[in-house]
C-alpha positions in Angstrom: 117.8 43.4 145.4 119.7 42.5 142.2 116.4 44.5 140.1 117.6 47.7 141.6 121.0 47.4 140.5 119.7 46.9 137.6 117.4 49.6 137.5 119.9 51.6 138.9 122.4 50.8 135.9 120.2 51.8 132.6 119.1 54.9 134.8 122.6 56.3 134.4 123.8 55.0 130.9 120.5 56.8 130.1 121.1 60.1 132.2 125.0 59.8 130.8 123.7 58.8 126.7 123.7 63.1 126.0 126.5 63.5 127.9 128.6 61.3 125.8 127.3 61.0 122.0 129.0 64.1 119.5 126.5 67.1 120.6 125.6 69.9 118.8 128.6 73.0 118.7 128.3 76.7 118.2 132.0 77.5 117.7 132.4 78.8 114.1 133.9 81.8 113.7 132.7 84.7 115.8 129.8 82.7 117.1 128.1 83.5 120.4 128.7 87.3 120.4 129.2 90.4 119.2 132.4 91.8 118.3 134.2 94.4 115.7 133.3 97.8 115.1 131.0 99.4 112.3 131.9 102.8 112.5 129.8 105.6 114.0 126.6 102.7 114.1 128.5 100.8 116.6 125.7 100.9 119.1 123.7 101.4 117.5 121.2 98.6 115.6 121.4 97.6 111.7 118.2 98.4 110.0 116.0 95.6 109.9 115.8 92.7 107.3 113.9 89.6 105.6 116.4 87.8 107.0 117.2 89.2 110.3 114.1 91.1 111.6 116.5 91.8 115.0 120.2 91.5 116.0 121.7 91.9 119.1 124.0 95.2 120.0 127.8 94.8 119.1 129.5 93.8 122.8 133.3 93.8 121.9 134.6 96.9 120.1 137.3 99.0 120.5 134.9 102.1 118.7 134.5 104.4 122.1 130.3 104.6 122.2 128.7 107.3 121.1 128.0 110.7 123.8 124.3 110.2 123.7 123.2 113.4 122.2 121.6 115.7 124.2 118.1 116.8 124.2 118.2 120.8 122.8 117.8 123.5 125.5 114.0 125.3 124.9 114.1 128.4 123.3 113.3 131.1 125.7 109.9 132.5 125.0 109.7 135.6 122.8 108.7 138.7 124.7 105.2 139.5 124.0 105.0 141.9 121.4 103.1 145.1 122.5 100.1 147.4 121.2 100.2 149.1 118.2 101.3 152.3 119.9 104.5 150.3 121.4 105.5 148.7 118.0 105.0 152.8 116.5 106.1 155.5 118.8 106.2 158.0 116.4 102.6 157.7 115.7 102.2 157.3 120.0 103.7 160.5 120.4 101.8 162.3 118.2 98.3 161.1 119.4 99.6 161.8 122.6 100.4 165.7 121.8 97.5 166.0 120.3 95.0 164.1 123.3 97.5 167.5 125.8 96.8 169.6 123.8 92.6 169.3 123.6 92.8 169.1 127.1 95.0 172.0 127.8 92.7 173.8 125.7 90.0 172.8 128.3 91.6 173.9 130.9 92.2 177.6 129.5 88.1 177.7 128.6 88.8 177.1 124.7 87.4 173.3 124.8 89.1 170.3 123.3 88.9 171.9 120.1 89.3 175.0 120.7 86.5 175.7 121.2 83.1 174.3 119.8 81.5 177.6 119.4 83.2 179.1 116.4 84.2 177.2 112.6 87.8 177.0 112.5 87.2 174.8 116.2 84.7 173.4 113.9 87.6 172.5 111.6 90.1 171.5 114.2 87.8 169.1 115.6 87.2 167.2 112.3 91.0 168.1 111.1 91.7 165.7 114.4 89.1 163.3 112.9 90.3 162.5 109.9 94.0 162.8 111.0 92.9 159.7 113.8 91.0 157.9 111.3 93.7 158.1 108.6 96.3 156.8 110.8 94.3 153.9 112.1 93.5 153.2 108.6 97.8 152.5 107.7 97.9 151.0 110.8 95.4 148.5 110.3 96.8 147.9 106.6 100.7 147.4 108.5 99.3 144.3 110.8 97.3 142.5 107.7 100.4 142.7 105.4 102.1 141.2 108.7 99.7 138.2 109.0 99.6 137.7 105.6 103.7 137.2 105.3 103.1 135.4 108.6 100.6 132.6 107.1 102.7 131.5 104.4 103.7 127.2 104.5 107.4 126.1 105.0 108.0 123.0 102.5 109.4 120.3 104.8 112.7 118.8 103.8 115.1 116.0 104.4 118.4 116.6 105.4 121.1 115.1 103.4 124.0 116.6 105.6 127.1 118.3 105.2 128.5 116.7 102.6 130.5 117.3 99.4 127.9 116.9 96.8 125.1 116.0 98.7 121.8 118.2 98.9 118.0 119.0 100.3 115.6 117.1 98.7 112.1 116.3 99.7 111.2 113.4 102.0 109.0 111.8 99.2 112.3 112.1 96.7 114.3 109.4 99.3 115.7 106.6 97.5 114.7 103.3 99.5 115.4 99.8 98.1 116.8 96.4 99.2 117.4 93.7 97.5 118.9 89.7 98.4 122.9 88.9 98.1 123.9 87.5 94.8 121.6 89.2 92.5 122.8 91.1 89.9 120.8 94.5 90.0 122.6 96.9 92.2 121.3 98.5 95.5 121.5 102.0 96.2 120.6 102.1 100.0 122.2 104.7 102.6 120.4 106.3 105.9 120.8 109.4 108.4 124.0 112.1 107.3 126.1 109.7 105.6 126.1 109.7 101.8 124.6 106.8 99.4 126.1 104.0 98.5 126.2 101.7 95.7 126.6 97.8 96.0 126.9 96.3 92.9 127.1 92.5 92.3 130.6 91.9 92.4 130.6 93.4 96.2 128.0 90.8 96.6 130.1 88.2 95.7 133.2 89.7 97.7 131.0 89.6 100.6 130.0 85.6 100.1 134.0 84.5 99.2 134.2 86.1 102.8 131.7 84.1 104.5 133.1 81.2 103.3 137.1 82.6 103.2 136.9 83.4 106.9 135.5 80.6 108.5 138.0 78.4 106.6 140.9 80.6 108.1 139.3 80.1 111.3 139.2 76.0 110.6 143.1 76.0 109.8 144.1 78.4 112.8 146.0 80.2 110.1 145.9 83.7 111.2 148.4 84.7 108.4 145.8 84.4 105.9 143.6 86.1 108.2 145.4 89.1 107.8 143.7 89.7 104.0 140.8 88.9 105.6 139.4 90.8 108.2 140.3 94.4 110.0 142.9 93.9 112.8 139.9 94.5 115.6 138.8 90.4 114.8 141.6 89.6 114.2 142.9 89.9 117.8 139.5 88.9 118.6 139.9 85.2 116.4 143.5 85.0 117.9 141.9 85.0 121.7 139.2 82.5 120.8 141.8 80.1 118.9 144.4 80.6 122.1 140.9 79.6 124.3 141.0 76.7 121.4 144.0 75.6 121.7 145.0 75.8 125.6 141.4 73.2 126.3 143.4 70.6 123.6 140.6 71.6 120.9 140.0 72.9 117.4 137.0 73.8 115.7 136.6 72.9 112.2 134.1 74.7 109.3 133.1 72.4 106.3 130.6 73.7 103.2 129.4 76.7 104.2 126.8 77.7 101.8 125.1 81.1 101.8 121.0 79.7 101.9 119.8 83.3 102.3 121.0 87.2 102.5 119.9 91.0 102.2 121.6 93.9 102.7 120.7 95.8 105.8 122.6 99.1 105.3 125.6 100.8 103.0 127.0 104.1 103.9 130.3 105.8 103.5 132.6 107.9 106.0 136.2 109.1 107.3 136.6 108.2 103.9 135.8 103.8 103.9 132.8 102.0 102.8 130.7 100.2 105.3 128.5 97.7 104.0 125.7 95.5 106.7 124.7 92.2 105.2 122.4 89.5 107.3 123.1 86.2 106.0 121.8 83.2 106.4 124.4 80.5 106.0 124.4 76.3 106.3 127.8 74.7 107.0 128.9 71.1 109.1 130.5 72.4 112.4 132.8 70.2 114.0 134.6 70.6 117.7 137.4 67.7 117.8 140.5 66.8 119.9 143.7 68.3 118.5 145.4 64.5 119.5 143.7 62.4 117.7 141.1 64.5 116.1 137.9 62.4 118.0 134.2 65.0 117.7 133.6 66.0 120.7 131.2 68.1 120.0 128.7 68.7 116.6 128.2 66.1 114.1 130.4 65.6 110.5 127.4 64.0 109.0 124.6 66.6 109.4 124.7 70.2 108.8 124.3 72.8 111.1 122.6 76.3 110.5 123.5 80.3 111.7 122.2 83.4 111.0 124.8 86.4 111.5 124.9 90.0 110.3 128.6 90.8 108.9 129.9 94.1 108.3 132.7 94.6 106.1 134.4 97.7 105.2 136.8 98.8 102.5 139.4 101.8 101.7 138.5 104.0 99.3 139.2 101.9 95.8 140.3 98.9 98.4 139.1 95.3 99.2 136.3 94.2 101.1 137.1 92.7 104.7 135.5 92.0 107.7 134.9 94.4 110.3 131.7 93.6 112.7 129.6 90.1 113.3 127.1 90.4 115.2 124.1 87.5 116.3 120.7 87.1 116.2 
């Protein structure tokens, strides 16, 4: 009986051990869901990169979903073109008149061509044959000319959109490039009908700084500092998360954030704003502690954890970059 009790105690400790020890945490700013806005591309998946080949959609956003484009109605079928006579009523009437005159001549005994016995009749027949032959040759030349004009091949072009300063360029000349965050060479990247946007080295530095600054402000619960780092929409989501933590008596701390790898996914301009979507893999010390005594209830302050997310930044013309959206992979 005593052996059974000891066995039950040991089994209970084994089961409870994972619950008593600090667990892994995923409570950093914006973790766990996709939120924010990417302009007209909010409901579209960002372009894949080496850092983040796939991305989950934005789940919460104040940007209304773009209506699905309806398939264009098929154009009504063009009426079948008639024969040569239908397309040339003058010639049709002329030939019909000649045929009618010949038939009338036959009815009154003059023969189809006014009588084949006389020279005049024979001459009339020859004139009719020559006239019909000439008209046939003219029709042949007209038809062959139209067929040659319609056979000219059209050159394929990529439409760059009705934006100032943009032109239609051949598909083979469309620029496409990608580089990692932190490199110095500028990148020309764009797509669709949006103007292409050049991202320079200082922009990548701003993205990396925002990654650390947003996490630091979130860890301190400093919404005042967050106002200069994120859009009002993202500020609202962060405020909601911090309020939920406070109601549970805990706070999230993200420290020693380090960008490990990053790629630019998309960069474009619309409605007077510049957007840049960047995939980032970063490491950090991520813990959740009780507000009362600072005890760790999730995470480990001695072990770095990694995360990969897609962050979208925006700026007004001539302004600084701020956080606009976070998506999970």
